[in-house]
C-alpha positions, -999 to 999 in steps of 0.1 A, spaced: 281 807 352 296 805 387 291 768 402 276 772 436 289 739 446 323 741 434 333 746 471 320 712 481 334 697 453 367 709 462 362 694 498 353 662 485 386 662 465 406 670 495 388 653 523 375 621 505 401 613 477 435 631 486 432 620 521 432 583 513 461 584 489 450 593 454 482 615 444 479 615 404 476 654 395 457 647 364 429 626 383 426 651 411 418 681 382 394 661 367 374 656 401 379 692 409 360 696 373 333 672 365 302 682 384 290 652 404 258 667 412 244 665 377 249 622 377 226 621 406 186 621 407 172 657 421 160 644 454 198 631 460 218 663 450 224 676 484 243 643 492 260 643 459 294 653 474 293 631 508 313 602 512 293 573 496 276 559 469 239 571 461 209 555 444 203 561 408 173 542 403 167 504 386 188 489 415 220 507 407 243 531 424 265 560 415 300 547 434 318 564 461 339 594 447 372 577 463 362 544 449 358 563 410 391 578 418 408 554 426 399 528 399 409 558 373 442 562 388 448 527 385 442 525 352 465 552 342 446 569 316 468 592 293 451 616 267 442 600 234 434 563 251 405 541 243 389 530 272 365 505 277 337 512 307 316 482 316 286 499 334 275 532 324 255 538 352 250 572 361 277 584 334 299 597 363 326 574 357 327 579 321 332 621 324 360 617 344 381 595 316 367 620 290 380 646 312 414 629 313 410 631 275 403 594 268 381 581 238 356 563 261 332 537 248 306 528 275 285 497 278 253 493 298 228 467 300 202 488 308 188 508 284 173 533 303 202 542 326 224 545 292 198 570 277 198 589 310 235 590 311 240 600 277 214 631 280 238 645 310 270 637 292 259 657 260 247 683 282 279 687 298 297 686 264 314 655 263 319 649 228 342 618 228 319 593 243 303 562 225 274 542 239 262 509 238 232 488 255 246 454 257 262 424 280 290 442 294 310 409 302 310 404 263 333 438 261 328 456 228 344 434 202 339 458 174 360 486 192 391 466 206 418 467 218 411 491 245 442 506 267 423 501 295 392 484 306 373 496 339 344 472 352 321 492 379 304 463 391 314 434 411 325 401 388 326 366 401 360 359 381 378 378 352 358 379 321 373 362 296 364 386 267 375 414 286 407 403 286 412 393 249 401 427 242 428 445 264 457 460 242 496 449 247 504 468 279 468 474 290 454 475 322 420 460 337 405 477 369 375 453 378 361 446 414 359 403 419 341 386 447 361 375 477 336 360 506 316 386 519 326 413 495 348 424 469 385 429 463 397 459 434 416 437 409 446 452 384 453 431 355 479 439 332 487 423 300 522 425 286 530 404 255 501 379 261 512 374 297 487 384 327 498 399 356 472 403 385 473 425 415 450 428 444 443 461 462 417 471 483 379 457 493 353 474 479 316 467 476 299 468 440 267 457 423 267 424 406 281 422 374 253 404 354 258 385 320 275 358 300 309 359 317 290 372 351 268 367 375 230 350 361 207 373 360 
């Protein structure tokens, strides 16, 4: 069936993502494919391909398309990778990761959001995603190690459990508080050594949990 919103999605990719410097072709294909409008409440679907975040309930948001793309590119996802996502939210980031051929392990502290995301992802045919309702700052120890960890909420500092669960050569992509906003950090783990790169400024909801912000 033809998707009437495909032209809007294509414009989103060209005007919001490519124009800001994201160039990984597999990432761009994923964004052209995944129907972002399916991941937002009905009343916001007309705005699904606009340049910005949108509310999804429970004080949470679906992130700006460009920021999802930037974080995905920074994670350097390859087919067959095992990816830990902290903050399932709407499920959109998990869909993008799955579209890239990854096995996704996604953790959400709010059961309602996790259940809604799972319904949407199942309806779209994504079968390589597993869900956990828990404190995301603790990661998912039973499934570690992970080739990459993508955190979709802003942290006060690097959560140690997420670093510990990163495979050798893996990458942790996480927004960390910096003054009145946050900065996206990309942390690489190589033979036990940690290399940290600061990227762009960003704004995410707070990462709540034992190794994040208090509830």
